[in-house]
C-alpha positions in Angstrom: 38.3 -29.9 -15.9 39.4 -27.2 -13.8 37.3 -25.1 -16.3 34.5 -25.8 -14.7 34.7 -24.4 -11.9 36.1 -21.4 -13.4 33.1 -20.8 -15.8 30.9 -21.7 -12.4 32.1 -18.8 -10.7 31.9 -16.5 -13.5 27.9 -17.1 -14.2 27.5 -17.1 -10.3 29.3 -13.6 -10.3 27.4 -12.2 -13.6 24.4 -13.3 -12.2 24.4 -11.4 -9.0 25.7 -8.7 -11.1 22.9 -8.3 -13.0 19.9 -8.7 -10.2 21.9 -5.9 -8.5 22.1 -3.4 -11.5 18.6 -4.9 -12.4 17.3 -4.2 -8.8 18.3 -0.7 -9.4 17.0 0.6 -12.7 13.8 -1.2 -12.5 10.6 1.6 -11.4 7.0 0.5 -11.1 3.5 2.3 -10.5 3.4 0.7 -6.8 6.8 1.3 -6.0 8.0 4.5 -7.5 11.6 5.0 -8.0 12.6 2.5 -5.2 15.0 -0.2 -5.9 13.3 -3.9 -5.7 16.1 -4.7 -3.3 15.3 -2.0 -1.3 12.5 -1.8 1.4 10.2 1.4 0.5 8.1 3.4 3.2 4.9 2.9 3.0 2.0 4.7 1.7 0.1 7.0 3.4 -3.2 5.8 4.7 -6.2 7.3 2.5 -9.3 8.0 3.3 -12.5 5.2 2.7 -15.2 5.9 0.9 -18.1 6.6 3.1 -21.8 6.9 1.2 -25.5 5.1 1.4 -24.9 4.4 -3.0 -24.0 0.6 -3.9 -21.1 0.1 -6.7 -21.5 -2.2 -9.3 -19.9 -5.3 -9.3 -17.5 -5.8 -12.6 -18.5 -9.7 -13.1 -20.8 -12.7 -11.7 -20.7 -14.0 -8.5 -18.0 -10.9 -7.2 -19.0 -10.5 -3.5 -20.5 -6.6 -3.2 -18.0 -4.2 -1.9 -18.5 -2.3 1.1 -19.5 1.7 0.6 -18.9 2.8 4.0 -16.1 3.1 6.7 -15.7 -0.1 9.0 -13.1 1.6 11.3 -13.3 0.3 14.4 -16.0 -2.4 13.7 -15.8 -5.7 15.6 -15.5 -8.3 13.3 -14.3 -11.6 14.9 -15.5 -14.9 17.1 -16.6 -12.7 19.6 -19.0 -10.5 17.4 -19.5 -8.9 14.5 -21.0 -5.3 14.4 -22.1 -6.1 10.4 -24.7 -7.9 11.6 -26.3 -4.7 13.2 -27.2 -3.5 10.4 -27.0 -6.3 7.5 -28.9 -9.1 9.4 -32.1 -10.4 8.5 -34.0 -8.9 10.9 -32.3 -5.6 11.2 -33.0 -4.1 7.4 -36.2 -2.9 8.5 -35.1 -0.6 11.1 -31.4 -0.1 9.1 -32.7 -0.1 5.5 -29.3 -1.9 4.7 -29.0 -4.7 2.5 -29.8 -8.3 3.6 -27.2 -10.2 3.9 -27.3 -13.0 0.9 -29.3 -16.3 1.0 -26.5 -18.0 0.4 -24.6 -16.8 3.7 -27.4 -18.8 5.6 -26.0 -22.2 4.5 -23.2 -24.6 5.8 -20.6 -26.4 3.7 -23.3 -29.4 3.2 -26.4 -27.0 1.7 -28.1 -27.0 4.3 -29.8 -23.9 5.3 -29.5 -22.4 8.8 -31.6 -20.0 10.8 -28.6 -17.8 11.2 -25.8 -16.7 9.4 -23.0 -19.9 8.9 -19.7 -19.8 10.9 -18.1 -20.1 7.3 -19.8 -17.0 6.3 -19.0 -14.8 10.0 -16.0 -13.0 8.7 -17.5 -10.7 6.3 -14.0 -8.7 5.1 -12.8 -12.0 3.8 -15.2 -11.4 0.8 -16.1 -8.0 1.2 -13.6 -5.0 1.6 -13.9 -1.3 2.5 -13.3 1.0 -0.8 -10.9 3.8 -0.6 -10.9 7.7 -2.2 -7.9 7.2 -4.3 -6.5 7.6 -7.9 -4.7 4.1 -8.9 -1.2 3.4 -8.4 -1.6 1.5 -12.2 -3.8 1.7 -15.0 -6.3 -0.7 -15.2 -8.1 -2.0 -18.7 -10.5 -4.3 -17.3 -13.7 -4.6 -19.0 -17.0 -6.5 -18.2 -19.0 -9.1 -20.2 -21.9 -6.8 -20.6 -19.2 -3.9 -22.2 -17.7 -7.0 -24.5 -20.9 -8.4 -25.8 -22.1 -4.8 -26.5 -18.7 -4.2 -28.7 -19.5 -4.9 -32.2 -17.6 -8.1 -33.6 -15.5 -8.5 -36.7 -18.3 -9.4 -39.6 -20.6 -7.0 -38.1 -22.5 -9.5 -35.7 -23.1 -8.9 -32.0 
């Protein structure tokens, strides 16, 4: 019976040593060479894209991304700067796309005259884009590209 505590203690020591060794040797595209058991320095802030061009969506129901800078925009319970251009009444003069009709329904599916309170905080779904090189590779293929590929047997 005295062997069980000794074996348990050895297992704990080995687990701690291997975790420490692993933390020192693993490297990732996001962390760089900073060991996993240390906190690395923050990445520098990158500039936001600022264009009128709309980004292509990668999948159905994807919220559109924000193609311009939103630095200094007030988006809180007291106001929403996005609606100064994207509100239904303002799109004529701003030439910005109108907020989707889905934003005018409440949780019970009832249409409202103004943007639903549950859709008021735009940056919960819509995000600005930054001018960066992705830190990790991305091999995502959208559904249209998948359907356009030839499948085995020669059928599309």
